[in-house]
KETI-635838 format. One record per residue (C-alpha): residue number from 1; residue in three letters; chain; x, y negated, z. Coordinates in Angstrom, 3 decimals. Each point is the difference from the previous one (the first is absolute). Example, Ala and Ser with C-alpha at 12.3 -4.5 7.8 and 13.67 -1.06 7.14 Angstrom:
sese pos 1 | code ALA | unit A | X 12.300 | Y 4.500 | Z 7.800
sese pos 2 | code SER | unit A | X 1.370 | Y -3.440 | Z -0.660
END
This chain:
sese pos 1 | code MET | unit A | X 14.660 | Y -17.345 | Z 48.996
sese pos 2 | code LEU | unit A | X -0.886 | Y -3.376 | Z -1.502
sese pos 3 | code PHE | unit A | X 0.329 | Y -2.944 | Z 2.370
sese pos 4 | code LEU | unit A | X -1.990 | Y -3.134 | Z -0.837
sese pos 5 | code LEU | unit A | X 1.651 | Y -2.941 | Z 1.728
sese pos 6 | code THR | unit A | X -2.333 | Y -2.912 | Z 0.515
sese pos 7 | code GLY | unit A | X -0.462 | Y -3.121 | Z 2.092
sese pos 8 | code GLU | unit A | X -0.592 | Y -3.734 | Z -0.182
sese pos 9 | code VAL | unit A | X 1.889 | Y -2.175 | Z -2.480
sese pos 10 | code GLN | unit A | X 3.520 | Y -1.003 | Z 1.095
sese pos 11 | code ILE | unit A | X 0.188 | Y 2.126 | Z 3.141
sese pos 12 | code GLY | unit A | X 3.354 | Y 1.475 | Z -0.994
sese pos 13 | code LYS | unit A | X -0.954 | Y 3.208 | Z -1.843
sese pos 14 | code THR | unit A | X 3.000 | Y -0.151 | Z -2.321
sese pos 15 | code ARG | unit A | X 2.444 | Y -0.893 | Z 2.784
sese pos 16 | code TRP | unit A | X -1.372 | Y 2.962 | Z 1.956
sese pos 17 | code LEU | unit A | X 0.484 | Y 2.205 | Z -3.058
sese pos 18 | code GLU | unit A | X 3.586 | Y -1.180 | Z -0.465
sese pos 19 | code SER | unit A | X 0.748 | Y 1.019 | Z 3.576
sese pos 20 | code LEU | unit A | X -1.718 | Y 3.352 | Z -0.518
sese pos 21 | code VAL | unit A | X 2.038 | Y 0.709 | Z -3.141
sese pos 22 | code THR | unit A | X 3.201 | Y -0.622 | Z 1.960
sese pos 23 | code GLU | unit A | X -1.094 | Y 2.287 | Z 2.821
sese pos 24 | code LEU | unit A | X -0.997 | Y 2.786 | Z -2.382
sese pos 25 | code ALA | unit A | X 3.355 | Y -0.288 | Z -1.784
sese pos 26 | code ASP | unit A | X 1.757 | Y 0.386 | Z 3.348
sese pos 27 | code ARG | unit A | X -1.971 | Y 3.221 | Z 0.477
sese pos 28 | code GLY | unit A | X 0.994 | Y 1.289 | Z -3.437
sese pos 29 | code VAL | unit A | X -3.350 | Y -0.695 | Z -1.667
sese pos 30 | code PRO | unit A | X 0.389 | Y -1.914 | Z -3.305
sese pos 31 | code CYS | unit A | X -2.598 | Y -2.537 | Z -1.085
sese pos 32 | code ALA | unit A | X -0.813 | Y -0.860 | Z -3.606
sese pos 33 | code GLY | unit A | X -2.407 | Y -2.411 | Z -1.623
sese pos 34 | code VAL | unit A | X -0.374 | Y -3.731 | Z 0.515
sese pos 35 | code LEU | unit A | X -0.045 | Y -2.550 | Z 2.808
sese pos 36 | code ALA | unit A | X -1.476 | Y -3.468 | Z -0.537
sese pos 37 | code PRO | unit A | X 1.644 | Y -2.577 | Z 2.280
sese pos 38 | code GLY | unit A | X -1.107 | Y -3.598 | Z -0.261
sese pos 39 | code ARG | unit A | X 2.199 | Y -2.953 | Z -0.901
sese pos 40 | code TRP | unit A | X -0.345 | Y -2.593 | Z 2.765
sese pos 41 | code VAL | unit A | X 1.431 | Y -3.487 | Z 0.553
sese pos 42 | code PRO | unit A | X -0.215 | Y -2.404 | Z 2.956
sese pos 43 | code SER | unit A | X -2.884 | Y -2.386 | Z -0.607
sese pos 44 | code GLU | unit A | X -2.218 | Y -2.594 | Z 1.612
sese pos 45 | code GLY | unit A | X -2.416 | Y -0.060 | Z -2.939
sese pos 46 | code GLU | unit A | X -3.592 | Y 1.148 | Z -0.286
sese pos 47 | code HIS | unit A | X 1.052 | Y 3.555 | Z -0.847
sese pos 48 | code ALA | unit A | X 2.224 | Y 0.408 | Z 3.060
sese pos 49 | code ASP | unit A | X -0.896 | Y 2.660 | Z 2.537
sese pos 50 | code GLU | unit A | X -0.087 | Y -0.479 | Z 3.764
sese pos 51 | code ASN | unit A | X 3.737 | Y 0.670 | Z 0.181
sese pos 52 | code GLY | unit A | X 0.839 | Y -2.731 | Z -2.517
sese pos 53 | code TYR | unit A | X 0.673 | Y 2.193 | Z -3.027
sese pos 54 | code GLU | unit A | X -1.588 | Y -0.044 | Z -3.444
sese pos 55 | code LYS | unit A | X -0.295 | Y 3.068 | Z -2.233
sese pos 56 | code LEU | unit A | X 1.049 | Y -0.792 | Z -3.564
sese pos 57 | code GLY | unit A | X 0.005 | Y 3.423 | Z -1.580
sese pos 58 | code ILE | unit A | X 0.412 | Y 3.733 | Z 0.329
sese pos 59 | code ASP | unit A | X 2.970 | Y 2.139 | Z -0.976
sese pos 60 | code ASN | unit A | X 0.049 | Y 3.735 | Z -0.616
sese pos 61 | code VAL | unit A | X 2.803 | Y 2.154 | Z 1.397
sese pos 62 | code LEU | unit A | X 0.311 | Y 3.281 | Z -1.888
sese pos 63 | code LEU | unit A | X 0.872 | Y 2.904 | Z 2.278
sese pos 64 | code PRO | unit A | X 2.256 | Y 1.822 | Z 0.513
sese pos 65 | code ASP | unit A | X 2.626 | Y -2.086 | Z -1.840
sese pos 66 | code GLY | unit A | X -1.174 | Y -3.391 | Z 1.280
sese pos 67 | code GLU | unit A | X -0.235 | Y -1.894 | Z -3.310
sese pos 68 | code ARG | unit A | X -1.889 | Y -3.236 | Z 0.686
sese pos 69 | code ILE | unit A | X -2.132 | Y -1.715 | Z -2.621
sese pos 70 | code SER | unit A | X -2.234 | Y -3.065 | Z 0.021
sese pos 71 | code PHE | unit A | X -3.556 | Y 1.339 | Z -0.163
sese pos 72 | code ALA | unit A | X -2.570 | Y -2.700 | Z 0.753
sese pos 73 | code ARG | unit A | X -0.247 | Y -3.749 | Z 0.493
sese pos 74 | code ARG | unit A | X -2.755 | Y -1.963 | Z 1.673
sese pos 75 | code GLY | unit A | X -2.519 | Y -0.949 | Z -2.664
sese pos 76 | code ASP | unit A | X 0.092 | Y -3.750 | Z 0.585
sese pos 77 | code LEU | unit A | X 3.800 | Y -0.033 | Z -0.225
sese pos 78 | code ALA | unit A | X -0.006 | Y 2.042 | Z -3.211
sese pos 79 | code ARG | unit A | X -2.439 | Y -2.432 | Z -1.568
sese pos 80 | code ALA | unit A | X 2.072 | Y -2.966 | Z 1.139
sese pos 81 | code ASP | unit A | X 3.258 | Y 1.284 | Z -1.486
sese pos 82 | code GLY | unit A | X -1.578 | Y 1.288 | Z -3.226
sese pos 83 | code THR | unit A | X 0.618 | Y 3.725 | Z 0.605
sese pos 84 | code PHE | unit A | X -3.677 | Y 0.895 | Z 0.407
sese pos 85 | code ASP | unit A | X -1.187 | Y 2.384 | Z -2.736
sese pos 86 | code GLU | unit A | X -3.746 | Y -0.149 | Z -0.581
sese pos 87 | code GLU | unit A | X 0.146 | Y 3.372 | Z -1.803
sese pos 88 | code SER | unit A | X 1.690 | Y 1.839 | Z 2.852
sese pos 89 | code GLN | unit A | X -1.766 | Y 2.690 | Z 1.995
sese pos 90 | code ALA | unit A | X 0.179 | Y -2.151 | Z 3.128
sese pos 91 | code ALA | unit A | X -1.547 | Y -3.027 | Z -1.719
sese pos 92 | code LYS | unit A | X -2.849 | Y 2.034 | Z -1.476
sese pos 93 | code ALA | unit A | X -0.701 | Y 1.482 | Z 3.432
sese pos 94 | code GLU | unit A | X 0.091 | Y -3.517 | Z 1.509
sese pos 95 | code LEU | unit A | X 2.553 | Y 0.972 | Z 2.627
sese pos 96 | code ALA | unit A | X 1.478 | Y -2.599 | Z 2.327
sese pos 97 | code TRP | unit A | X 3.460 | Y 1.286 | Z -0.906
sese pos 98 | code HIS | unit A | X 1.276 | Y -0.207 | Z -3.542
sese pos 99 | code ILE | unit A | X 1.640 | Y 3.349 | Z -0.766
sese pos 100 | code ASP | unit A | X 2.260 | Y 0.157 | Z -3.017
sese pos 101 | code ASP | unit A | X -1.010 | Y 2.815 | Z -2.380
sese pos 102 | code GLU | unit A | X 3.665 | Y 0.728 | Z -0.745
sese pos 103 | code ALA | unit A | X 0.613 | Y 0.478 | Z 3.717
sese pos 104 | code ILE | unit A | X -2.938 | Y 2.405 | Z 0.160
sese pos 105 | code ALA | unit A | X 1.512 | Y 1.934 | Z -2.911
sese pos 106 | code ARG | unit A | X 3.373 | Y 0.197 | Z 1.779
sese pos 107 | code VAL | unit A | X -1.565 | Y 1.381 | Z 3.178
sese pos 108 | code ASN | unit A | X -2.069 | Y 2.474 | Z -2.022
sese pos 109 | code ALA | unit A | X 3.187 | Y 1.187 | Z -1.706
sese pos 110 | code HIS | unit A | X 1.488 | Y 0.589 | Z 3.448
sese pos 111 | code PHE | unit A | X -2.948 | Y 2.173 | Z 1.007
sese pos 112 | code ASP | unit A | X 0.297 | Y 1.876 | Z -3.294
sese pos 113 | code GLU | unit A | X 3.582 | Y 0.809 | Z 0.977
sese pos 114 | code LEU | unit A | X -1.177 | Y 1.193 | Z 3.408
sese pos 115 | code ALA | unit A | X -2.602 | Y 2.216 | Z -1.695
sese pos 116 | code VAL | unit A | X 2.823 | Y 1.714 | Z -1.872
sese pos 117 | code ARG | unit A | X 1.789 | Y 0.528 | Z 3.294
sese pos 118 | code ALA | unit A | X -3.179 | Y 1.480 | Z 1.474
sese pos 119 | code SER | unit A | X -0.252 | Y 2.456 | Z -2.878
sese pos 120 | code VAL | unit A | X 3.520 | Y 1.378 | Z 0.482
sese pos 121 | code ALA | unit A | X 0.346 | Y -0.146 | Z 3.782
sese pos 122 | code VAL | unit A | X 1.130 | Y 3.028 | Z 1.969
sese pos 123 | code PRO | unit A | X -3.087 | Y 1.731 | Z 1.442
sese pos 124 | code THR | unit A | X -0.381 | Y -0.724 | Z 3.704
sese pos 125 | code ASP | unit A | X -0.312 | Y 3.721 | Z 0.825
sese pos 126 | code ALA | unit A | X 3.505 | Y 0.518 | Z -1.388
sese pos 127 | code LYS | unit A | X 1.511 | Y -2.287 | Z 2.611
sese pos 128 | code SER | unit A | X 0.273 | Y 0.082 | Z 3.774
sese pos 129 | code HIS | unit A | X -0.200 | Y -3.004 | Z 2.337
sese pos 130 | code SER | unit A | X 3.798 | Y -0.247 | Z -0.067
sese pos 131 | code GLY | unit A | X 0.050 | Y -0.634 | Z -3.746
sese pos 132 | code ARG | unit A | X 1.446 | Y 3.439 | Z -0.863
sese pos 133 | code SER | unit A | X -1.355 | Y 2.048 | Z -2.881
sese pos 134 | code ALA | unit A | X -1.686 | Y 3.376 | Z 0.483
sese pos 135 | code GLU | unit A | X 3.381 | Y 1.615 | Z -0.682
sese pos 136 | code GLY | unit A | X 1.576 | Y -2.069 | Z 2.774
sese pos 137 | code ALA | unit A | X 2.069 | Y -2.305 | Z -2.225
sese pos 138 | code GLU | unit A | X 0.102 | Y -3.660 | Z 0.963
sese pos 139 | code SER | unit A | X -2.158 | Y -2.235 | Z -2.168
sese pos 140 | code LYS | unit A | X 2.264 | Y -2.078 | Z -2.263
sese pos 141 | code ASP | unit A | X -2.542 | Y -2.652 | Z -0.950
sese pos 142 | code PRO | unit A | X -1.801 | Y -1.708 | Z 2.918
sese pos 143 | code SER | unit A | X -2.048 | Y -2.041 | Z -2.502
sese pos 144 | code ARG | unit A | X -1.853 | Y 3.219 | Z -0.821
sese pos 145 | code ALA | unit A | X -0.998 | Y 0.594 | Z 3.618
sese pos 146 | code PRO | unit A | X -3.716 | Y -0.400 | Z 0.796
sese pos 147 | code GLY | unit A | X -0.798 | Y -3.662 | Z 0.583
sese pos 148 | code LEU | unit A | X -2.717 | Y -2.564 | Z 0.526
sese pos 149 | code LEU | unit A | X -1.519 | Y -1.737 | Z -3.029
sese pos 150 | code ILE | unit A | X -0.818 | Y -3.663 | Z 0.719
sese pos 151 | code VAL | unit A | X -2.246 | Y -2.322 | Z -2.026
sese pos 152 | code ASP | unit A | X -0.146 | Y -3.560 | Z 1.315
sese pos 153 | code GLU | unit A | X -2.665 | Y -0.777 | Z -1.004
sese pos 154 | code LEU | unit A | X -3.154 | Y 1.222 | Z -1.779
sese pos 155 | code GLY | unit A | X -2.228 | Y -2.979 | Z -0.717
sese pos 156 | code ARG | unit A | X -2.962 | Y -1.020 | Z -2.103
sese pos 157 | code LEU | unit A | X 1.848 | Y 0.686 | Z -3.269
sese pos 158 | code GLU | unit A | X 0.637 | Y 3.630 | Z 0.953
sese pos 159 | code ILE | unit A | X -3.143 | Y 0.830 | Z 1.991
sese pos 160 | code TRP | unit A | X -2.680 | Y -1.907 | Z -1.876
sese pos 161 | code ARG | unit A | X 1.377 | Y -0.610 | Z -3.496
sese pos 162 | code GLY | unit A | X 2.125 | Y 3.055 | Z -0.777
sese pos 163 | code GLY | unit A | X 2.989 | Y -2.213 | Z -0.759
sese pos 164 | code GLY | unit A | X 3.062 | Y -1.323 | Z 1.772
sese pos 165 | code LEU | unit A | X 2.208 | Y 2.746 | Z 1.384
sese pos 166 | code THR | unit A | X -1.553 | Y 2.745 | Z -2.099
sese pos 167 | code SER | unit A | X 3.070 | Y 2.238 | Z 0.236
sese pos 168 | code ALA | unit A | X -0.087 | Y -0.207 | Z 3.795
sese pos 169 | code MET | unit A | X -3.661 | Y 1.018 | Z -0.086
sese pos 170 | code ALA | unit A | X 0.820 | Y 2.861 | Z -2.385
sese pos 171 | code LEU | unit A | X 2.721 | Y 1.274 | Z 2.333
sese pos 172 | code LEU | unit A | X -2.318 | Y -0.240 | Z 2.997
sese pos 173 | code ALA | unit A | X -2.647 | Y 1.858 | Z -2.014
sese pos 174 | code GLN | unit A | X 2.331 | Y 3.024 | Z -0.077
sese pos 175 | code GLY | unit A | X -0.533 | Y 0.428 | Z 3.727
sese pos 176 | code PRO | unit A | X 2.717 | Y 1.504 | Z 2.198
sese pos 177 | code THR | unit A | X 3.070 | Y 1.223 | Z -1.887
sese pos 178 | code ALA | unit A | X 3.253 | Y 1.647 | Z 0.997
sese pos 179 | code ALA | unit A | X 1.735 | Y -3.376 | Z -0.343
sese pos 180 | code PHE | unit A | X -2.736 | Y -1.962 | Z 1.786
sese pos 181 | code PRO | unit A | X -2.030 | Y 2.105 | Z 2.454
sese pos 182 | code HIS | unit A | X -1.220 | Y -3.266 | Z 1.516
sese pos 183 | code ALA | unit A | X -0.858 | Y -3.418 | Z -1.393
sese pos 184 | code LEU | unit A | X -0.779 | Y -3.422 | Z 1.418
sese pos 185 | code ALA | unit A | X -1.961 | Y -2.703 | Z -1.787
sese pos 186 | code VAL | unit A | X -0.688 | Y -3.522 | Z 1.242
sese pos 187 | code VAL | unit A | X -3.656 | Y -0.887 | Z -0.617
sese pos 188 | code ARG | unit A | X -2.029 | Y -3.021 | Z 1.092
sese pos 189 | code ASP | unit A | X -2.906 | Y 0.867 | Z 2.294
sese pos 190 | code TYR | unit A | X -2.708 | Y -0.934 | Z -2.519
sese pos 191 | code LEU | unit A | X 1.482 | Y 2.454 | Z -2.520
sese pos 192 | code LEU | unit A | X 0.498 | Y 2.930 | Z 2.373
sese pos 193 | code ASP | unit A | X -3.261 | Y 1.840 | Z -0.661
sese pos 194 | code ASP | unit A | X 0.489 | Y -0.151 | Z -3.772
sese pos 195 | code ALA | unit A | X 3.669 | Y 1.021 | Z 0.287
sese pos 196 | code GLU | unit A | X -0.964 | Y 3.051 | Z 2.030
sese pos 197 | code ILE | unit A | X -2.599 | Y 0.993 | Z -2.583
sese pos 198 | code LEU | unit A | X 2.548 | Y -0.308 | Z -2.822
sese pos 199 | code LEU | unit A | X 2.627 | Y 2.076 | Z 1.794
sese pos 200 | code ALA | unit A | X -2.076 | Y 2.397 | Z 2.110
sese pos 201 | code GLU | unit A | X 0.209 | Y 2.915 | Z -2.440
sese pos 202 | code ALA | unit A | X 3.776 | Y -0.220 | Z -0.280
sese pos 203 | code TRP | unit A | X 0.460 | Y -0.695 | Z 3.713
sese pos 204 | code PRO | unit A | X -2.753 | Y 1.719 | Z 2.021
sese pos 205 | code ASP | unit A | X 2.200 | Y -0.634 | Z 3.053
sese pos 206 | code HIS | unit A | X 0.193 | Y -3.750 | Z 0.432
sese pos 207 | code CYS | unit A | X -0.229 | Y -2.488 | Z 2.814
sese pos 208 | code ARG | unit A | X -0.051 | Y -3.728 | Z 0.604
sese pos 209 | code ILE | unit A | X 2.800 | Y -1.510 | Z 2.051
sese pos 210 | code SER | unit A | X 1.001 | Y -3.427 | Z 1.269
sese pos 211 | code PRO | unit A | X 3.503 | Y -1.506 | Z 0.121
sese pos 212 | code ASP | unit A | X 0.533 | Y 0.847 | Z 3.657
sese pos 213 | code ASP | unit A | X 1.646 | Y 2.573 | Z 2.247
sese pos 214 | code THR | unit A | X -2.868 | Y 2.459 | Z -0.440
sese pos 215 | code GLY | unit A | X 0.275 | Y -0.136 | Z -3.786
sese pos 216 | code ARG | unit A | X 3.755 | Y 0.438 | Z 0.194
sese pos 217 | code ALA | unit A | X -0.332 | Y 3.041 | Z 2.270
sese pos 218 | code VAL | unit A | X -2.521 | Y 1.646 | Z -2.330
sese pos 219 | code ILE | unit A | X 2.301 | Y -0.342 | Z -3.009
sese pos 220 | code LEU | unit A | X 3.147 | Y 1.078 | Z 1.837
sese pos 221 | code SER | unit A | X -1.802 | Y 3.084 | Z 1.263
sese pos 222 | code ALA | unit A | X -1.313 | Y 0.906 | Z -3.472
sese pos 223 | code CYS | unit A | X 3.406 | Y -0.489 | Z -1.573
sese pos 224 | code GLU | unit A | X 1.476 | Y 2.797 | Z 2.064
sese pos 225 | code PHE | unit A | X -0.560 | Y 1.988 | Z -3.200
sese pos 226 | code GLY | unit A | X -1.160 | Y 3.506 | Z 0.632
sese pos 227 | code ALA | unit A | X -0.149 | Y -0.484 | Z 3.751
END
């Protein structure tokens, strides 16, 4: 199943995902891919939200190991400090966030590594719910257990321009695998229809969810692999 997580800007989708990843880990379900938490500071300026915080940038946390890299910076700040690259994918797409092409390459390399894992994973029909092999031996490598693939997020670069996280899109295009029977992608509401069209052949079973208790219950139920 492919879950498309959507909702209004800054409603806590990534925080909700972070909590979900922790809960799945407690249940023995590994998560791999990328989370995109924002970098916030207290502020009383024009960019402050209603809680008095201003978003300066976006990091990427590479799962499962947790490596954290700087991924994007607000466009006006990048221009002010001289880091804005007019030739970057983000600049050419006129995004509000300036995404460093080297950061995109690093995240793509991570998804390439996950694709290798997907190609060598133990088939799900060779394992029971307890993590034992068909012969009854205990699995020695929990990282090869079936898990949830997470892409936070698919935006205009990926959906409309065929750029950005191309390796994440390529891995999603494989559909369900032994390593990743399920996947979750964060997609803005105005891109949802196009995202579904792009991924419908690979994931005929897909649904839209919100970052709430209902969405959490749907994923937890699906991740009882083989149930």
